[in-house]
Steps between C-alpha positions, in 0.01 A plus 500: 500500500634839411526794736227681308260205551565490873449874534183480287359216711586683821333816372191304388475333842535831684243665274256210558543525877445876494194481275326216687605594853204729559248235389652232726529748788127573484421127478718427802334780701153370421576136582685585822221730615238236419688245711549743790139612493390136510710451813339806657156373389415836342422597141722767349202692356331516842781666696474874547771739391558870534554760231575780746857521378401554138703806397327740261704721269216743439274701730165343573251559360695616197384749242731371228293419190635144484383432859171687486391308190639164616272200523585192708594322178773761443680407820771235446748328726854400416737294710823669606747215483865513595675380187798274474576132535258463792199731455303616800170688531570836666174679442200582289471804274161652432441675167220680324510421131277645234534529125739797520681490832643276769554635850643316800284619791585269790738238635469226761830366629523134608679615818198721586227253392340393829304186570390511868462122540855443372630787713369324812655167402832663421498697828444174693785342301265243350604602151833588340557826315547305175166317542328832583646655187393212275144498631483881479633486142238241406231716659621806307495295177147364551221624276278576798764732645541668160127572491512640857794726415331628186181566696694685770697711253186585302324603820794719600509661156135585505438579868838579650724373770337670796136421430333404825205335329161643471 
């Protein structure tokens, strides 16, 4: 085998690992969380989480045309993943997208994403930090959580952060 062939194979292997790493990371998170939730005898979709630490990059309610005219369907979520050989979910970006513009309006960091039930288990040392992170990542990636975040962001856009209800 020539040196060029070895370098080409090495490059192809590295490229394959980098391109498929994210997919396998998400699969591993889901399967680990499923197993851990089974041990806890709780369903992932049924545990409560908090969006208090959702950081908005605009004032609420906003008078920007893109936000005033936004429908729920215009709000999109995108994973913020640490790139590299071993990807890791570090947050969730919230965008408003319409035909003309895209605007990032909020961000929820994994470090700030709170799940009270897991917080209690972690505080009592009944769960490792790594297990907490994997379950929290799976919760952040679940479609039910996505819907809740979109509902919360839409409410904040239309009503504002300090609405006391009424």
